[in-house]
Phi, psi and omega in degrees: 000126191287152172295343176307312180290317180301320182294313184288335171295312182298328180279354177084014182270348188242130174258105176229185197278158176183199174099208185301139182243078179234188189291344186240000188287117173218124181277116183277129178233146176301142175067016174241095186285154171250141176083354177224145178286151174287143177282157177213146175263110184258019185258003181294153184295339179263350188287117179298153183251335176242002170256136180290138171220155186286157180298323176198168178081200188245137179234142167227240195309138166291143183224158163054030189283131176208160176253122183273176186293341179271002179086017178263131176272134178249127175242118169256163184200153174296127193216128168253104184279356187247358180201165180258031171228163182296144178141175175051054195286124170242177166256106169289170186209137173214157180229157181205148173267337187232359179073009173237325178260109186253147174242122177291137177244166175300155175306134188270317183227127182255153172294163184261000181180177189287351178242018184244144174232140174270101184272190189293157179183200186219177178218148179225162172260119182270072188299327184260012178053045177295333182280339186081001180282340193231067182292342187240019180205160179248003183242026177292140183249135175239126175261138179236123190208164178270132169259121182255130169229168178302336184271329188195167170239125180232166182251123180247165171229157174216151185234155186228131175268348189243041174069026173091013179272335173215152186230150172248125180286136181295132184291340181267011179300151358280150177278336170230100179284166181195152171254007183266149173267006183228076185200097193202173169071057181288132172242122187245138175227166172262127178255101188298319183301326180259356182052050179223150167282140180237132178244134164250137186211147187268133160258086198303307187278351174269357182055047179229143169251114179279143175244122180240155174230157181206143174276346194214008181072001182246313183259115187245139180238124175289136183240330181191170174231141171255118198223143169054045174256146170070210177278116182275335187057219176257351175189156170268147176212167165042060180285154170224148171222125189213143178271136183225149177282154171261133182305136176057038182206157173272357182285151167227153172227166175261146179240125174258120178249136181227130176268140184241126175196132347281180175113012176294150180305325178272357182104138176079236191244149180200167178238132175245164180215158180225139181255135182191204181239149180226129184253011182106338179226332185229136171258130178236117181289146177292328179206178181258013182294136175271124178234139180253151181281343188206152181254002174254203190248001190237059178208109190209153169056033181297157176222148179263144177294141171273129173242160165293155183304329181295321179286318184300330184288345188241008178209165177292158174289146182236135177235161166228141184237154174283124185264069177198187182214135184295346179293331185220003189299330183280357184231007180293154192283001178291350175304331178295342177258008172091007182211165168219135172092148172223168175263163168292166166291161175296139181238135172272153185218145167205178180253145182215142176279117182250150179304127177066326180283338182076202182296126188221158179276122176267139185224110184230155180293125186284124169050047185297339179300335179293340182261352185283133178258316182199159176274131178259326180200144175205133177219117185274352182215057186291320188065220174273121182173188185228152173237127178250132180230119171268110182247027180297335180270356178285120188300320182284337191052036178234138184228154164243134179228153180209134176231128184234117178262123181239174181081021177275097189286326177198181184297336179288345180269004183278069175249157172103179182214160178224116185231152174228152174221129169253128184221162176265124178291341181277321188239345185081359176301151184204157170236133185223164179189180179166191181213145175251120188294321186295323181264341185080005182289144172230142188217161180213137183226115177252012190283353182254032169246147195246007186276355181218065186279159166067020173266118187292344183266349186275072182304147188253337186235139182221150178206160176208173183228130173248173180233141179296131185261005177081009182271001171092003181215164180214123190234139173231129180221167180188166175238121175253126186219077175063294183229019176213141175231139171236135181229152189221125177261129176053052175071018176106015174296327174225140180218160179216146175231130183212130171271158179203162189219089177283157175279337175228152184300141169283132187220005181224137176240137173236125179240122187239136171241128184215149171079011179292145175279179190293335183281344188257152173217165183232138168247136182228146177215147177225130183232140173283140177259157184291149174273077190299322180279322182300326181291345178264350187283154173275193184296338178264004180085003183279132176254131181253303180109203183260154183250133175242130176238114183062229181264004183263118181260123181246120179290143181292160180292329182274117175240136189255141170052000000 
């Protein structure tokens, strides 16, 4: 949760929620319903179809993400339901079976009064009833979050008997009191070797990540601080700490992720990470190298899903990130469609040893096949050439593309380039990107779209450099979704997320391969993605979602895919 909100609260410009913190405190506001989801129009030309966005209002950090025992993913998020700018913080809620088709749920956690905000946090499944809240069930959910008031930030908890669809605030809140206005964003995991809950939490202006432990989610003990590593910017925020496998190895390491805002090298907000070891109380980085999760400007405050230990042992870690930047998020033109901000697609992660970069975080689109509707183009032996795709008839106007160059026998065969362009047949506006094999450079350019002109912070060109690993191939893939693009080099060794705002829809793709030597060939494919939101809309395009009344959760009649 950004200092932007903390600052405007302190200055008295923001009316958000606070007050008594008991089991029944909910601050009632006009036009903010309880027990029913807010409706949203998802048919606007800028509205993404496979990236989550709120039904209306303003969204920022993902919060409280977990996978329940029925296989449903829960995404909570920082949410202002009453305006399209940051403020009035609630926890919005959505669910998905595949991480591409989302169902809006009622707001999950409300502020307790007119000067209080429910800031970022996390959620866990208390399978062993360590909290004592769940004597008769193994699927009780506990949310841990920051309560912000003009005077202080404290950590509260709330518990849910119905799989996270409604919450009861703990009567003994706060579980971690504080007199500081800079103490926020708790992320909690279960650490099996010590049989303790572990929290990482930001002391933003001190450039410290605090590590706390607890036997029961109620009584917390500070154990150590991870401090002054990497790019500090002006503050640390939204930490995560997660254990990850190393590719082709039985080894695992822990990854500490820290969000920085403001003060990112490209301006505004960014996320950095450190790889190391964790003994239950202390995190120790393997080195002091600063590594970033993304090379563009719209990937921030990501959070990893909480799984039970049984699930965590058999799959890669999955994250979702906020796809925006605090430098311009409050003024982007999607307000004309009634909302601001979207999330990244879900990304899978593991660690891999890369040439010269060493052990690095791999970030790839998770289970993208679940979002594919049809094949638009495929050529398994393109060589040097181009593929043109008119996707104006694709209802979602969202695509997945992949180009794989093989036959790279050694570094001397690294000739050529692979480029893509998405353009509007009506206006000529375009988004382009690509990679040069000889240098390893990958680039992205959003500067030729005209819907968000004259903003000095909306940088248009981004680039990064990878190195050939000797495995004989070079791959570029991506997801284009109306007003956001994500691209991945070599299966996620390097990735980028970027929003853009054309005045007319982009409807044509050109993918070019040029300059390959005789030993190399290229296979390229382009697939249409499902219109996940359109399939939920009524005749007017309005999406409502599922209705919760009290503790009884009723699934909507419309189920997708």
